[in-house]
C-alpha positions in Angstrom: 0.2 -0.2 0.0 1.4 3.4 -1.0 1.9 6.0 1.1 -0.1 9.4 1.3 1.3 11.9 -1.4 2.9 14.8 0.1 1.0 18.0 0.0 2.9 20.7 -1.7 4.0 23.8 -0.2 2.5 27.1 -1.7 4.6 29.7 -2.8 5.6 32.6 -0.6 3.0 35.2 -2.7 0.3 32.7 -2.0 0.6 32.4 1.8 -1.2 34.7 3.9 0.4 38.1 4.3 0.3 40.2 7.5 0.0 43.8 6.5 1.2 44.6 9.7 4.5 42.8 9.2 7.3 44.8 6.9 9.5 41.6 6.3 5.9 39.7 5.8 4.9 42.5 3.0 8.3 42.7 1.4 8.8 39.1 0.9 5.2 39.0 -0.9 5.2 41.9 -3.2 9.0 43.5 -3.3 9.7 47.2 -4.3 5.9 47.4 -5.2 4.7 46.5 -1.9 6.3 49.6 -0.8 4.6 52.1 -3.1 1.1 50.8 -2.5 1.8 50.6 1.2 3.4 54.3 1.2 0.6 55.6 -1.0 -2.3 54.0 0.6 -0.8 55.4 4.4 -0.2 58.8 3.5 -3.2 59.1 0.6 -6.3 57.3 2.0 -7.3 57.7 5.8 -8.0 53.7 5.6 -4.2 53.2 5.7 -3.2 54.7 9.1 -2.6 51.4 10.8 0.3 50.4 7.8 4.1 50.0 8.9 5.6 52.9 6.8 8.6 53.6 9.1 9.5 49.9 9.5 8.7 49.1 5.8 11.1 51.5 4.8 14.0 50.2 7.4 13.5 46.8 6.5 13.6 47.6 3.0 16.9 49.1 3.3 18.3 46.1 4.9 17.0 43.8 2.5 19.0 45.9 0.0 22.1 45.4 0.9 24.6 42.4 -0.8 25.5 39.1 0.7 23.3 36.6 2.6 20.1 37.3 4.5 17.1 36.1 6.0 14.7 37.9 3.8 14.2 38.4 -0.2 16.9 40.7 -1.8 15.8 43.8 -2.9 17.4 46.4 -5.6 18.3 49.6 -3.6 17.5 51.6 -6.6 14.0 50.0 -7.1 13.3 50.3 -3.4 14.1 54.2 -3.5 12.2 54.8 -6.6 9.1 53.2 -5.0 9.4 54.6 -1.9 9.7 58.2 -3.0 6.8 57.6 -5.8 4.6 56.1 -3.2 5.3 58.7 -0.5 4.9 61.9 -2.8 1.9 60.5 -4.9 -0.1 59.2 -1.7 0.3 62.7 0.1 -0.6 64.5 -2.9 -3.8 62.7 -3.3 -4.5 63.3 0.1 -4.5 66.9 -0.2 -6.6 66.9 -3.2 -9.3 64.7 -1.7 -9.1 67.3 1.6 -9.5 69.8 -0.6 -12.6 68.5 -2.4 -14.3 67.0 0.7 -13.5 69.5 3.2 -13.6 68.4 6.9 -16.4 66.3 6.3 -14.2 63.6 5.1 -12.5 63.5 8.5 -16.0 63.7 9.9 -16.9 60.8 8.7 -14.4 58.7 10.1 -15.6 57.6 13.9 -12.0 55.9 14.2 -10.7 57.3 17.7 -6.8 57.2 16.4 -8.0 58.9 13.3 -10.0 61.6 15.4 -7.0 61.9 17.8 -4.4 62.3 14.6 -6.3 64.8 13.3 -6.4 66.8 16.5 -2.6 66.4 16.6 -2.2 67.2 12.9 -4.0 70.2 13.8 -2.0 71.3 16.3 1.4 71.1 14.3 -0.2 73.2 11.9 -1.1 76.0 14.6 2.2 75.7 16.0 4.9 75.1 13.6 3.5 76.5 10.3 2.6 75.1 7.4 6.0 74.0 6.1 7.3 72.5 9.0 4.4 70.8 10.2 3.9 68.8 7.1 7.7 67.9 7.1 7.5 67.0 10.6 4.4 65.0 9.9 6.2 62.6 7.9 7.8 61.3 10.9 4.7 60.5 13.2 2.3 57.8 12.6 -1.3 58.3 11.9 -0.8 62.1 11.6 1.3 61.4 8.3 -1.7 60.2 7.4 -4.5 62.7 8.5 -2.7 66.1 7.5 -2.4 65.9 4.1 -6.3 66.0 3.8 -6.7 68.1 6.6 -4.2 70.5 4.7 -6.3 70.3 2.0 -9.7 71.2 3.8 -7.9 74.1 5.7 -7.1 75.6 2.3 -3.3 75.5 2.7 -1.7 77.1 -0.9 -1.3 73.8 -3.3 2.3 75.0 -4.1 3.1 75.2 -0.4 2.0 72.0 0.1 3.2 70.3 -2.8 6.9 71.9 -2.3 7.0 71.0 1.6 5.7 67.2 1.1 8.0 66.4 -1.6 10.8 67.9 1.0 9.9 66.1 4.0 8.9 62.9 1.8 12.3 62.4 0.4 14.0 62.8 3.8 11.5 60.6 5.2 11.9 58.0 2.8 15.4 58.2 1.4 16.7 58.3 5.1 15.0 55.5 6.6 15.9 53.2 3.5 19.7 54.7 3.7 19.6 54.2 7.4 18.5 50.5 6.9 21.0 49.7 4.1 23.8 51.4 6.0 23.4 49.5 9.1 22.8 46.0 7.3 26.3 46.6 5.6 28.0 47.2 8.4 26.5 44.6 11.0 26.0 41.5 9.9 23.5 39.2 10.4 21.0 42.3 12.0 18.3 41.7 10.5 17.6 38.5 12.0 17.5 40.5 15.5 15.8 43.6 14.0 13.1 42.2 12.1 11.1 40.8 15.1 11.7 44.2 16.6 10.5 45.9 13.7 7.1 44.2 13.6 6.6 45.1 17.5 7.5 48.6 17.0 5.3 49.3 14.4 2.4 47.9 16.6 3.4 50.2 19.3 3.6 53.5 17.4 0.1 52.9 16.3 -1.1 52.9 19.6 -4.4 56.2 20.3 -2.1 59.2 20.6 -1.9 60.8 23.7 -3.3 64.3 24.4 -0.8 66.6 25.8 -1.8 68.2 29.1 -3.5 71.6 28.3 -3.7 71.0 24.6 -7.6 70.9 23.0 -9.1 68.2 21.5 -10.7 69.3 18.3 -14.2 67.7 17.7 -15.0 66.5 14.2 -18.1 65.4 14.3 
């Protein structure tokens, strides 16, 4: 009597993808996944939970030469995908905000988005349009909400385009090259950092805490 035939293992791309795990996204979709995730995170309110920071840093790690625990990515493709996704996403969010106004944000009942909207408006009031747009790139949830908020508040299109491009370039290129540099000088660092990148991404997306004395804007 013959034994049971072995069950074939499905390819990586066919397996379930954890959208909160940067290494899982990169293994499944490569550089294209970077562009899609960054576009959704910075241009669509539904993408606020996506792991933009850890995705960029991990992509840099996987772009270095030599053996490592994940797929090998081309550095030039990673940089191009990251810049295009981040800049196009932010511009899309701004246009949606100009057309939809504050009502676009008011439709969401998600607590994190509500808190992110209040924090984003605080950024604009405290730092001015240019600096706020750049700084928001480095704050999860805020970088999702500030783009449509800037459009809803009537920030000049030229001002927004210039500063979001500057902030987007610093954010994407800086994090990718930081990951690439660390992976080049520390052997096998990806084996230790991949789990921490995933946990850090989840931690950064916990509800934003209101600063004492700051006002929380109601979007209802």
